[in-house]
N, C-alpha and C positions, 0 to 999 in steps of 0.2 A: 471552140477556137479562142485564141486570145482576143481581147478587145482591140488591140492594135491591128491584128490581121483582119478582123471584121471591118473596122473603120477604113482600112485601106482598100476595101472592096475585094479582098482575096477570095477567089472562087472555091467553094467547098463542093467536092464531087463524091459520089457514092455509087457503088455497083448497082446496076439496074435491078438485079435479082432481089435486093433487100426489100423491095416493095412487095414481094411475094413470100417473104420469110414467114414461116408458120409460128404459132405461139410457143412451141417448144424449142425453136431455134433453127430447125432444118429448112430445106428448100426443095421445091419440086424440081424435076429435070430442067436443064438449061433451055430446052426448046420453048418453054413457056415464057421466057423473058429475053429471048435473043441468045443464040448459041454462044456468042462471044462474051456475054455478060459484061457489056461495056458500061461506061459511066453515065450517070445523070448529073446534072447541076442542081444543087439546092439553092434556090433563089429566095432570099428572105422577103417577106411582105413588110414594107416599111410601116404599115399600120399595126403590125403584130410583133413588135419588138418590145419586150417588157423586162424591167428590172424586177427580180424576184424578191418580194418583201420578206419572205420567211427565211431567206438565206443569210447566215451570219456574215459571210464574206460577199463582197460585191459580185453579183452574177446576173446575167441577162439570159433571156429565153427568146428565141426567134422562131416563129412559125414560117415555114418555107414551102414554096412550090417545088415540085420535082419536075424539072424540064429536061427534055432531050438536049444534047449538046448543039443541035441545030436550031434550038430556040423554042420549038413548040412544046406544049405541055405533054408529059408522058401519059400515055393511055392507061398505065398501071397506077397512076396517082389518084387516090380517092378525092383529094381536094381539087385536082384538075377535072375529074368527072363532074363534081358539083358545079364548078365554074362553067363547064360546057352546057349543063342543063340550064343554068341561069341565062346564059347567052341565047339559048333557043327561045326562051320566053321573051327576052329583049328584042329579038328579031321580029316578034309579033306585037311589039309595043306594050309588053306586059312585064311586070316585076312581081315575083312571088314574095310573100312575107311569111315568116315562120316564127314560132316560139317553141322551145323545148321544155319539158318537165322531166327532170332527172331525179330518180329515186336511188337511194344508197343506204347501206348499213354501216354503223359505227360499232366496231367490236373491240374486245380486249385482244391483246396480242395472241396469235395462234401459231405456236412454234411447232406443233405436231399436226400436219394436215390430215392424219387419220382420225382426229378428234373434231367434233362439231365446233363451230364458232360459238362464242359466248358474248353477251353484252358486257360492257365494262361494269366494275363495281360502282354502285351509286354512293351518294354522300352518307347514306345510312348503312353502308357496308354490304348491301344486298344488290343482286342483279335484277334488272328490269324483267318482268315476267309477262309482258304483252298486253297490259291494260292501259297503255299511255297514248293511244292514238289521239292526235289533235290536242294533246294536253299541253298546258303552259307551265307545268311543273319543271323545276330544274333539279329535281332529286337525282337524276341520272349522273350528275356531276360533270356534264359536258359543256357547261356554260363557258369556261375558259377556252375550250377548243373552238366553239362556235364564234366567240368574240374575235379570235384571231382570224377565223375564216372570213368574217365580215370585213375586218380591217384589210386583209389581203385582197379581197374582192374590190374594195374601194381603191386600193393602191394600183390595181391592175386595170381599173376602168371597167369592171364587170358589173353592170347594173342588175340588181335583183328585184324581183317582184315580191314573192312570198316564200318564206321558209316554213315548214311544218313538220310535226312528227307524224309519220305515216302509220299504216295499219300493223306493220310487222314489229317484232321485238327490236328496239334500237334502230328503227328504220326511219329515214327522213327524206324529205322532198324539197327541191328548190324549183321555182318557176322563173326562168329567165325571160326578160322583156322581149316582146316580139320585134322583129326587124329583118334586115337583109339576111338571106339564108347562109351566105358564106360567113358573115360576121357571127351569126348564131352558132354555126358549126365550130368556128374558132373558139368562141366563148365556152361552149360546152366542153370541148377538148381541154381547154386551159383550166376550166373549173375542176374537172376530174383530176388533173395533175395537181392542182392546188390542194384539193381535199386530201389526197394521199400524202403529200409532203407535210402539210400542217399536222395531220394525224400522227405521223411518226414523231414529230416534235413533242407531242403530248402523250406519247406512250400508248397510242391507239392504232387501230387498223381500220381503214375504210375499204369496204368491199363493194364493187360495182358488178358483181356476178348477177345474172338474171334471177337465180334462185339459190341463195347461200344456205337457207335453213329449210328443213322439212316442215310440213304442216304450218307454214307461214307464208303470207303473200310474197310474191317475188318483186323485183325492182324493174320498172319500166323506164322508157324514154319516149313518152308520148310526143308527137309532133303536131302542132297546130299550124294550119296552112290556109292562107287566103291569097288572093291575087289582086293587084291594083293595076289600073291603066296608067301608064307612065305619063301620058299627056295631061290627064285630068286629076290623077291621084285618087280616083274613086275605086271602091271595092267592086270588082266586076261580078261578084257572086250575088249582088243585090241590084235591082233596078231602081228607077227614080221613085217608084211607089213603095220601095222597101221589100219587094217580093223576090224570091229566089229566081235567078236567071237560068237560061239554057246552059250558059257556061258553067254555072254551079253544078247542074245535073251532069254535064259531060265530064267535069273534073272527077266527080264521084264515080262515074262509069269507068273512067280510066284507072282510078285507084282499085276498083274491084277487078278490072281486067288484069292488073299486074301483081296483085298481092300474093297469089299462090306461086307465080313464077319467081317473085322476089323475096319469098319468105327467108331463104338462106342469107339474104343481105340484111334483113331486119333482125333475124335470130341466128347469129353466126356460129354459135358454139353448142356442144352437146348439152350443156347445162341450160341453154336457152329454152329448151323444150320441156324441162322440168317446170318452168314457170307457166308454159302454155298448156300443159296437160292437167294442171290443177289451177284452173283459171283465177279464182279470187279477183274477178274484174280484169283479168288479163286474157281477153278473148282471142281464140285461135280461129277466126272466121273473117270472111270478107263481106259480111252483112253491114248495112248502114242504118242509122237510126237517129231520131231527134232525142238527144240527151239520155241515151240508154247505154250504160257502161258495159253491157254484155255484148255490144256490137264492136267489131273491129274498127269500124269507121263511125265515129260519133259526131253529131252536129251539136256543139254545146249551146245552151240557151244564151242568146246574145241579142244585141240590137242589130238592125240590118247592116250598119256600117262595119260591124265587127263579125259578120257572118264568116264562118270558117269551118274547115273539116279537120277533125282530130284523128290522126292515125295512131291507134292504140296498140299496134302489134310490136313495134321495136322495144327491145329490152335495154336496160342500162348498160349491157355489155356490147351493144351495137356501136359500130364506127359512126360517129355523128355525121361526117361528111357523106359517107356512102348511104346511110339510112335516109338522110334528107334528100340526097340526089335521086335515090330510087323512088321515093314517094312523090317528089315533084315531077319526075320524068313520067311516071305512070299517069299522073293527073294531066300533064300536057298531052300525052298520047290520047287521052280521052277527049280533050278539047279539039285536037286536030282532026280526030276521026268521028267526032260528034257521037260518042258512045253514050247510050242511055243506061242508067243504073237499074238495078232491080227495084222492087217496091221496098219502101222503108219498113222496118220491123219495129214493133213496140212490145213492151211487156216480156213475159217469158216466151221463148220461141225455140223451135228446132231448126238447126242450121241446114239449109238445103245442100245436097251433095255438090252442086256446082259452085257453092260459096264456102266450102270447107277448105282448109289449108293443110299442108304437110305437117305431121306431128312429130317427126324425128329429123335430125340433121341429115341422115342418109336419104330420107324421102325428099327433103327440101333440095339437096344437091342434085338428086336425080331429076327433079322438076326443073331446076335451073339449067341443067345440062341439055334438056330438050327444048328450052325456051328460045324461039327465034326472036321474040320481042326483046329479051334481055340483050341478045347479041346486037340487035339493031340499035338499041338505045345506048349501050355502053361499049360496044365493040367486042369482036370475037376474042382478041388477045386478053382483054381484062377479064371477061367471064371465064374463059378456059383457065387462065392463070389462077383466078380466085378459087375455082372448083378444085384445081390441083393442090393448092395449098391447104384448103379445108379438108380434102380427102386424107392428107397426111395426118392431120389432127384427129380425124375420126378413126383412122387406123390405129393411131397411138392409144386412143381411148379403149378400143377393143382388145388391145394387147394386155390390158390389166383386168384382173378378176376383182370384183367389188366385194366389200364386206357382206352385202345382202346375199350374194350368190353363195358365199361360204356358209353364212348363217342358215339359210333356208334350204339350199339344194344339196348340201354335203350329205345329209342323212337320208336322202331319197333313194329308193331302190332302183 
C-alpha cells in the first residue's frame, strides 16, 4: 500500500483462505477456512516495520498479525499460534528463550529446474567442489554478496552471532542471537527474505530447500530452547547448584511426546524428507543426548545458566513461526503433565521404534491427522486446514514422473 495510506491507518484486509494457500497457488475446499471465505485484517506490528535497505526506491516492509474482524487472532495464523503458545508460558510465570540456526545454499542462477543447482563461479573461474567447510577463503567470490547481507542486517536491526561455511557445496549457516521467540521468528523470516533479495541483486540464487543437492548435507533450522522464570530471570532448566531440574526433564519428555505428531510441522515439504532420509547429522528421531548430533534432541555443552534443548528436526524450509510454536508447545505439554523422557543416548545407537519418526510427507500427514495432541494445542481448524493444504501439494508431486523413474524403471520388464 502507499506510505500515505499506511500512515493514515487505513486497514488492509485479506481473504481468510489465503492463510491456507498451498505453495503452487491453489486452495483446499472452502469448508477448511469458513465457507464464506470472509476477510481478515492485517494488523502491522509497530516493532516490525522496516525500511528495506536493498531497494533502490524507498520501500518499507511490515510484518503483520492476521486478525479476525472481531479483533481476536485468527486460528489459521502461524504467527498468532506462536503468540498463543508464549501466552501459555506467561500464564505460568515463564518465558521461553530461543535461538535459530539457519542453513542455506548460494547458487548460480538456475533457469532450468530440470538441471541440478550449481555453485557460482569463483574468482579463479572454477566452481566450489565441496572442500570448503568452515574455510575462511574468499575464493568463491561471494564476499561482495555477504558484505551487503551484513550491511542490510545491521540496517534492519538483525543482530548476528556467527556466520560460517557449512558442510555442503556453497552452503552457509547463520546463528541468530537468542531472545524472545516471536522476535526470533520475525528475524528468521525477515532474514530469509533479505537473503533472497540481496542475492538477486548480485546475480545469485539463495535456496532454503531442505535438500537441494543429492549426496550433500541438507539445510536445517535448529531451534535452541530454554525457559526463564519471569520474576527472577533464572533459567529454570538449572537449579541453584547448577544441576538439571525436573522442569528440564519434563520439557524433554514433552518434546519427545510431540515430535512424531508434529513432524509435518517441522518438515513441511516432500523435499524435507530427502534431508532426513540421508541424515548427515540431520536426525529423524526423538532420541535425546548430551552433545550428540545424531539425536533429534541435543543438549549442547554449556554452563548451567545457558542449559538448553536443541531441536534438530526442523529444516530450513520450515515456517519459523510454526516450527518454534510446535517445539515450545510440546515442551510446555511435558512440563504441565510432568512427562519423563527416555534415557539419554550416547555414541552410536539404534533408534527404538517408539522414538522413530515418519520418514515421508504422506506418513507425517497421516500421523498429524490422528493426533489429538495437535488438535488440543493448535485447534482443530488449524490442523485440519494445514493437512488439507499440504495434501494438495503432495498430490501435485505425485502427478509428476521424476527423471529417476524414467531412467531406472522404463527398461524394466
